[in-house]
N, C-alpha and C positions, 0 to 999 in steps of 0.2 A: 479615518478618524482614530486618534490614539486612545488607548485605554489607561486608566489610572488606578492606583491602589491607594486607599486611604491608610496612611500610617501615622499614628499619633496625631499631630496637628497639621499634617500637610498631605499633599497629593504627590505620590511617586509615580512618574510615568513608566509604563512597562515597555520593555525593549521589543520592537517588532523583529521577528526572524522569518526565515523561509522554511518551507516544508523540507527542502533539501538539507538545509543546515541543521534542522531539528531531527533529521533521520526519519521523517514521516513519509511512507510510501503511498502510492496511489491506491493500489488494491489491498495491500496487506493492512493498511491503517485507515485511510479515508473511506474507502468503499465499505469496509467492515463496520466502521463507526456509523456511517450514514444508513447502512442496511438495518441496524438495530435502533436508530433514532431517526426514522423517516419524518417524525413530527417536526424536526427543524425546518423542513420545506412546507409542510402543510399538516395540521393536526388531524385533518380528515383523509389522509393518504394511507392507503393499504398497499404495501408492496407485494407484488405477485411473484417476481422472479429476479434473480441476480445473474448477470452474464447471459441474458435471454438470447437464444440463437435458433429458434424454431423456424428456420427458413428453408425453402426447398433447393435454392440455388445460390446460397451465400453462406460464408463463414463468419459474418460480422456479428458482433455481440452488443447488445444494449447493456450498459453497466447495471442500471436498475430500472425495472418496469413496474409501475404501479397503477392504481386506479382510485379516483376520488369518489365521493358519495353519490355524485350524479352520473356516474358511469363513464366519466372522461378518462381515457388512458393517459398516463403520465410517463414520458420518456425522460429519464434522468441521465445526463452525460456529465462525467466527472473528469477533471484534469488537475494534475499537480503542476503549477506553474501558470503560464500565460494561456494555455489551451488553444493553440493556433488552429483555425479551421473547425473548432468544435461545433459551431452552430450549423455548419454544412453537414457535418457527420450526423448530428442529431436530427436534422430535417430529413435525411435519408431514412433514419430508423423510424421516425414518425410516420413517414409514408408506408414504410413496410409493415407497421402494426395497425394501420388505419382500417384494415378490413378484418381485424380480429373479431371472432365470435365469442359469445359467452362460453360455449363449450370448449373452445381452444384456450380461453383464459382460465377456465377451471383446470384443464390438464396442465397448463403452465404453472398454476398456483400449487397444485398437488405435487408436481415434480420439483417445484422450486422452494418457496418460502412458507407454504401453507401446510395444512394437514395432508398426510400422505394419501389417505383415502379420497378418491374423487367425489364421493357423495358428501363427505365431511367438508371438503374444500368448497364445494358448490354451496353447502349451507352457510359456511363462514363468509363466502363472498356475497351471497344474497343478503345476509344479515348487515353486511357493511353498506350495501347500496341503498339509496333512498327510494328506489323504484324497484318493483318486482316484475316489471316487464322486460323480457329479454331484448326486445327491440330498442330499448333505451340504453342498452349497454354499448360503449365504445361509439357513441354518436360523434364524439370529438376526440382530438388528441392534443395535448399541450406538452410543452417542452420546458424542462429545468436544466439550465446550464450551471454547474457549480465548479468554481475554479478559484485559484489563489488570487488571480488578478485577470482583468479583461482588457485586451488591446482595443484601441479605438475602432479598428476595423470590425470587430465583433460587436461592440455596443451599437455602432451605426447600423449594422446589418439587422440586429435584433429590434431596434426601434423602427426600422422601415418594415420589417415583416409584421410587427404588431400593428402598425398603421394600416396594413393590408387586410387585417382581421385575423391573423394568426395569434397564438398565445404562447409566447416565449418569456421566460423569466431568467434573470441572471442573479445568482447567489454567490456572493464573494466570501471566501473563507480566509481569514487572516490569523496567522500564528504569532503568539507572543511568548517570550520566555517567562516562565513562572518562577518568581524569586524563591519559592519554597521547593522547587524542583518540578520537572516536567514541562509540558507545553499547554498554554491556554489557547482556545480557539474561538474567535469571534466570527459568527456566521450571520450575514446580513444580506437581505434582498436589496439589490441596487437598481434593478429594472423589473417591473415598473416600480415607481416610488409609492409609498403607502397611500398618499391621496389619490393617485391614479388607480391604485389597486381597489380602493373602495368603490370607485365609480365602476370599474370593470366588474366587480362582484355584483353590484346592483343591476347592471346591464345584462349580465349572464342570468341572474335570477328572473329577470323580466322575460328573456327569450325562453327560458325553460317553462315558465308559466304559460307563455303563448303556445309552445309546442303541446303542452298538456291539454290546453283548451282545444287545439286543433284535432288532437287524437281522439277526444270524446270519451266520456266515462259512463259506465252503466250506473243505475241508480245506487246500487250497493257500493260500488267503487267510489262514487261521489260522497256517500254517507261516511265511508271510512276515512276518506281524505279530510272531510270536515271534522271528524272525531280527532284525528291527529293534529289538525290545525288548532283546535281547542286545547288539546294537551300542551302543545308548544306554547301557546299564548299564556296559559295558566302558569306553566313552569317558569317562563321568563318574567312574569310579574313577581314570582317568588325569588327570582334570581337563583333558581335551582339547577345545578350541574350545567353550567354554561357550555362546557365542551360538547354536551349532548344536544342542547336545544338552540345553540347559536352557531353561526358560521364563523370562519376565521376573520371575516371582515366585519363582524359585529352585528350582523343582521340575523333575524329569526330563521331557523332552518325551514326549508320548504317541506310541507307535509307530503306524505306518499299515500298510496291507497292500499298498501300491503298489510301484512299481519304484524310487523315489527317496527319499532323505532328504537335504534340502539346506536352506540358508539363504541369505539375501541380506545380505551384509556391509554393503551400503549403496548409495546412489546418490550419486555425486559429480559435480556439474556435468553431469548427464544421462547419465553412463556407468554402466550397470547391470551387476552381476555376480552370478550365483548359483553357489554352490559346494556340493558334497556328494558322496555316494556314490550309484552307480547300479547296478541289477541289470539286465543285458540279457536278451534273449530266451533265451539259453543258460544263464541263472542265474549267469553270471560277474559278479563284483563289481569295480568300478573307480572311482577318483575322477574327477569330471566337473565342468566349469564351463561356464556359458552366459554369454557376454559380449555386450552389445548396446549399440549407439549408434543404434538405429533412428530416434530422433528427430533424428539428425544434428546434435546440439547440440555435441558435442566431437570432431569428426573427427580432429583432431591427436592427441588422447589415444588414440583407438581405433587409429589407425595406429601410434603409438609402442608401444603395448602389443603388437601383433602383430608389430612388428619386433624386440621383445625376446624372441622365442621361444627363441633360443639361450641367452640368460642365464637364462631361467626354467627351461629344461630342465637347465642346468648346476646351478642351485640345487636342483632336484628330485632330480637324480642319475641320471635315466633319461630316454630319449626320450618325448615326449608326442605325442599325435595332435592335429593342428590342422585343423579343418574349417570354413573360412569358407564362408558361404552366398553363392552367386552373386548379385550385384546388390543385396546387403543388407549392412548394417553389423552383422552378427552373426557370432559364431564360437563353435563348441563345441570346448573343449579337454579332451582325455581322457587319463588316466593309463593305465598298463598294467594289464591284468586280474590280479587276485590269484588265486593258486592255490586251487582249491577251488570248491564250488558252494553257493549260498544255499539250494538245495533239498535238500541232503544234510546232515542235522543232525550227522552224524558228522564233517563237515568244519569245523564252526563253531569248535571250540576253537583251531584254527590259523588259519582264515580270518579271523575277526573281529578278533583283535589285528593281523594283517597288513594288513587293510583300513583300520583306524583309523590305523595308523602311516603307510600310504600317503596317507591324506587329510590328516593333520597336516603331512606334508612337502609335499604339493601346495598346501595352503592357505598355508603359509609361503613357498613359492616364488613363487606367483602374486600374492598380495595386495600386497606391497610395490611390485610393478611397476605395479599398478593405480593405487595412490596417487601414485607418481612420475610416471607418464604424465599424470595429470590435472594435477598440480602444474606439470609442464613445459609443458603446453598452456596453463595459466592465465598463465604468465610470458610465453609467446610470443603470447598473445592469440588462440589457436586453439582 
């Protein structure tokens, strides 16, 4: 589908080009770009590793390996050009990671794209997941094929494999000459189509709920699940922070039975931030963020963000707790505890609106400073 530029009183069609003609390389450009913007595939995707190759008897490498919020591993295979046989290669990789344990994923995350310390990597990974049960991790593997174009042999194979119950997606990346200089990139999922994707999301949510029912919950776990369910329902009625409380397919997030409900707004130049609500050991609820530059890619941005504490607190309207970790470029930012207890259902009518309101204010106070810190660091070259 062509792209157009609105110029004065007319549409000017943009000229399609190829990555080869534009000088765009597979690893140096595409893989690096997608590593920093994994949200083009899925806003709920956390990348664990690049060029993952933790095999005993093979030198093969997964271009990008990630995990979504329900613990499904995501194998991403990139190709510049037509990507001949890339679906077969990705199937091999999916089989090879299908037995990955949570501990192995933590090691891969710490050695790859996450915090260097394994304890911090585990915390960041569990914050991302919607379940705190280790057995829910890597229950499934899905595949994303990203290429400039797809030959009929590949699309036919992908459609057939999906009909057999596998989960493969084709993402087409099309380059256009930018009249003002550079290259424009159009990224579109072509398989499955959006209407089919919505059906698949609903079916997947139903299967996940059935698994949870079969697993059985303790009384305390069921109470916590109901609490998060009420939080999600209230937030969605207010249309508060859709990226946290809604799935990519536009359905409410599935509640978990853990202590956190959070999302990752994004990774900008290596600076990570997870924001959400936390229930502590005393069942008090408060907004919380975990900010990390463990890879030490953007130290100027991290330093500027922590120096902006007074401004962030002023925007929030109340003091915040700042807990930098000694010797690490990580910091936990915590809002004040909301009155009431997550374990006392009689408190929920007042507690939940107050907690969502605090999170909305917290989110609005912190996120602009994250963006401005990175932009400032980019301008200064730090």
